[in-house]
N, C-alpha and C positions, 0 to 999 in steps of 0.2 A: 313419426319424426323421431329414430335415435341414436345418438351417438354413446356408444361404446368404444372409453381405452383399457387398457393392457391393466394396468392401477392405477391409483391418487400418483403415485409417486413417480411414473416411469408418463405420463400421459395430463400434458399441464399446459390448459388453453392462457394464456399470455394477453394483461392489455395489452397495446401501444403506448411505445414512452410519454410520447406523450398525450394528452387528453379520449379517451372511444369507449365506448363498451365493448362489449367481445362478445355478445350475441345476440341481435333482434331476429323476432320471430314476422313473418309473410303473415299473417294474422291468414292462419292458412284451416283452423279451423280444429287443427290434425293432433293427437297430444303429444308433444314435446315429453320425451325421458335424454338424463344423462343416465350414464351409470360407467360406478370407479374411473373417474379419473376429477383434476386441479383445476378448477377455473378462479386466476386471481387478479388481481395490478386493471381493473379496470376503472375506469374514473368516464363517468358521463357529466360532469357539472358543466361540461362550459358547451355542449351538444344544443342543435335547437329545444331537441325533450331532451332535460334534464333525470327524467327518473329515473333509476334501475340500472344500475356506475357496473355490470358484470353483464344483466342477466333481465332485457324485456319482453314483456307475456304483455300479445295485446288477445286477451281470452280463451286462448286455448288451455286443458287441462295442463298443468304442467306434473312430473314423477325427476325428483331425483331418489338414486339408490347409493351409498359407496361414495358423495361425492362433496368434497370437503371443498368453501367455499373462505378466500383467503383476501383481503385489503383491498373490498371493492366500493367506491362513492360514488354520493349522488344524491340532487337534493334531497329524492324521496324514494328509499326504496335501496337502501344502498349497495347490497349485490343483487334483490331481486326486484321488481317491480309488477303487478299484473294490474293491468289499466282498468281492463273492461269485466261489468260482473256476467256477462256472457257464458261462466263456461269457464270461466277461466281459475280453479281453481290448485292449490301446492301440494300436494304430499310431498316425505323424504319420507328418506330410510335412510338408517346408521348413514349416515353425515354428520360434517363437519362446517360450522357457521366463522373466523377467526377477525377478529379486529378489522368489521368493517362498518362504513358509515352514509351518516348521514351529514351534510352542510345545514340543512332548513331542517325539515320534518320527517315523521311517520320512517319507524319499521329503520334499522338499523341494519340488517341485514334482511329482513323480509318486509314486501308494503301492497294487501293487497284496500281495491275498490272492489266493493259486492263480495265478494269470496270468500272463503271456506280457506283457512290455512293447516293443517293435520303434521304434525312431528310426530314421528318414529324412529325414536330409540337415536335424538339427534341432538348434535352437541353446538350451545351456542355462547364463547365466549369473547368477553371485552368490543362487545359489538358496543356501539353511539349512534341515537338520535341525536341532534345537533342543535333542534329546540325544545320538541316535546314528542309526543306519541312514539312510543316502543322504544325499545331502547335493541331492544330485536327484534321485537314481527311490534307489525298492527294492524289486523284487519277487522272484520265484522264479528271473526266466528271461528276461534282459535282452540284445536283441538292437539294435548301436549298428552302423550301417550308412550308410553313401552320402557324408561327409564330415559328420557330426556337428560337433555344436564343443559342449564342455563345456571352461567359465573360471569358477574364480573363488567354483568350490560351497566349500558345506565342512556338514562335523558334530562333534560333539563326539568319540565315533568311531566306527569298521567304516564306510567306507566314503564319504568327500570329496565321491567326483558317484555311484558307484552303489553297491549293493548289492542281491547280487544271493545267490540263495543255493543256490539248484539249477547255475545257469549264466549265464557270462556268452558273450558269442560281440560280437568289435570286429572291426573292421574300419573302415582311410580313408575317420578321423574323430580325431578330436586332443582333446586335456587338456591341458591346462596352469591352472598357479596355487587346484588344490582338492587340501581338505588335510579328515586328520584328524587329532582329538586325539590318542587313545590309537591 
């Protein structure tokens, strides 16, 4: 399944004025791809499943190309949450995550259970985990490469930018101004 926009400036998928998630997969096991668009202002905090403020993925491989995720809020996984370990790896290319947050814990921008998150030339700015575990990313395995930037991300404890429980690999990337309270 592919969602392809014209440009980040011209293709904007907007969360509703009332609290709602922008996208939730149908558990199809199909690869999901978002390309050249902006997703913003999703808020799942009042839903029965309050994870993933803009995108909720249940086990599908998920790819972002040239996507901006902005101002998404959830209890867990501010912009994106992957809830199943069954193949739901997340890969980003040339994307930007700004001002996403969790009201509780785990991944102000992206959180994944039992999955790998790979970020390529992706920027994370001012994302916040409300209590702990990764101001920008929380996952068992995180791979950061090809000029990715982490700036101003925060968590009250455990990983101002990234919290990886199994493996963290970083190459050719920049970190600055991120911090954890404890």
